C-alpha positions in Angstrom: -64.0 -141.3 -74.5 -62.4 -143.6 -76.1 -58.6 -144.0 -75.2 -55.4 -145.8 -76.1 -53.1 -145.8 -73.2 -49.6 -146.2 -74.5 -47.3 -148.7 -73.1 -45.3 -146.5 -71.1 -48.7 -145.3 -69.3 -49.6 -149.0 -68.6 -46.3 -149.8 -67.0 -46.6 -147.6 -64.6 -50.3 -147.8 -63.8 -49.2 -151.3 -62.7 -46.3 -151.0 -60.9 -47.3 -147.6 -59.1 -50.8 -148.4 -58.0 -51.0 -144.9 -56.8 -49.6 -142.9 -59.7 -51.5 -140.4 -62.0 -51.4 -143.2 -65.0 -52.8 -145.8 -62.6 -56.0 -143.3 -61.9 -56.3 -142.6 -65.8 -56.5 -146.6 -66.5 -58.9 -147.0 -63.4 -61.1 -144.1 -64.2 -61.2 -145.4 -67.9 -62.5 -148.7 -66.9 -64.8 -147.7 -65.1 -66.1 -144.3 -67.4 -65.0 -144.7 -70.9 -63.2 -147.4 -73.3 -59.8 -148.7 -73.3 -59.2 -149.4 -76.7 -56.3 -152.4 -77.7 -54.7 -154.3 -80.6 -53.2 -157.2 -80.8 -49.8 -155.6 -81.5 -50.1 -153.2 -78.7 -51.2 -156.2 -75.8 -48.3 -158.0 -77.2 -46.1 -155.2 -76.1 -47.1 -154.7 -73.0 -47.2 -158.3 -71.8 -43.8 -158.7 -73.4 -42.6 -155.1 -71.7 -43.7 -156.3 -68.0 -42.1 -159.8 -68.7 -38.6 -158.4 -69.1 -36.0 -159.6 -66.3 -35.6 -156.0 -64.8 -40.1 -155.7 -63.8 -39.5 -159.6 -62.3 -39.1 -158.1 -58.9 -42.1 -156.2 -59.3 -44.4 -158.4 -61.4 -44.8 -162.5 -61.9 -45.7 -164.3 -64.5 -49.2 -165.1 -63.2 -49.7 -161.5 -62.8 -48.8 -160.7 -66.2 -51.6 -163.7 -67.5 -54.1 -162.3 -65.3 -53.4 -159.0 -67.0 -53.8 -160.5 -70.4 -57.4 -162.0 -69.4 -58.0 -158.7 -67.6 -57.3 -156.5 -70.6 -59.4 -159.0 -72.8 -62.0 -159.3 -70.9 -62.7 -155.2 -70.0 -61.4 -153.2 -73.2 -62.1 -152.8 -76.5 -60.1 -155.0 -78.9 -59.8 -153.1 -82.1 -58.9 -155.0 -85.5 -56.1 -152.9 -87.5 -57.4 -152.9 -90.8 -55.3 -149.9 -92.0 -51.7 -149.2 -91.2 -50.0 -145.1 -90.9 -46.6 -143.9 -91.4 -46.5 -140.9 -89.0 -44.7 -141.0 -85.9 -41.1 -140.2 -86.4 -40.6 -143.5 -84.2 -41.8 -146.2 -86.6 -42.6 -148.6 -83.2 -44.6 -146.1 -82.2 -47.4 -146.2 -85.1 -48.9 -149.1 -84.2 -50.7 -146.9 -81.8 -51.6 -144.4 -84.1 -52.9 -147.4 -86.2 -55.1 -148.4 -83.1 -55.9 -144.8 -82.6 -57.5 -144.1 -86.2 -59.0 -147.3 -86.3 -60.4 -147.4 -83.2 -61.9 -143.8 -83.6 -60.0 -142.8 -80.4 -60.9 -139.6 -78.4 -57.5 -139.8 -76.8 -54.0 -141.0 -76.7 -52.5 -141.0 -73.6 -48.3 -141.5 -73.5 -45.6 -140.4 -72.2 -43.8 -140.4 -75.6 -42.3 -137.5 -76.9 -42.2 -138.8 -80.2 -45.9 -139.1 -80.1 -46.6 -136.2 -78.2 -45.0 -133.9 -80.9 -48.2 -135.3 -83.2 -50.3 -133.0 -80.7 -53.3 -134.5 -82.5 -54.1 -136.6 -85.2 -57.6 -136.1 -87.2 -60.5 -135.7 -83.8 -57.7 -137.8 -81.3 -55.9 -135.6 -78.8 -52.6 -136.9 -78.2 -51.7 -136.0 -74.2 -49.5 -136.9 -71.7 -51.0 -138.6 -68.4 -50.8 -135.3 -65.9 -52.6 -132.9 -68.9 -55.5 -135.8 -69.4 -56.1 -136.4 -65.5 -56.0 -132.5 -65.2 -58.9 -132.2 -68.2 -60.8 -135.4 -66.2 -60.9 -133.5 -62.7 -62.8 -130.9 -64.1 -65.3 -132.4 -65.4 
């Protein structure tokens, strides 16, 4: 499986190691391929660097996360961009899905979830994805 994890899923996974999002992240790293682009990596690092998260994660951990992502995940160059999402800020995830031929986009964002599916990619929330995975 080729997975795209939205920023909200990654933040949840990092800040709550026992969450469904953390289980998905661990499962994806062990059993699938997690995709990222320059823009999605920049967003996750920027979000985690916000002052509201400073009591949960320090800058050294963020630097380590960046190295981990660049080492363990698959970088996708975005050659084609689209404008499909009702929130244009979320199109970066659709771009990653399409350019990386993802099987799943896992998100808690209703602006993305409403799309349901794009081409062969399922757009689902973490709980639904996890429930499908544990049935395999």
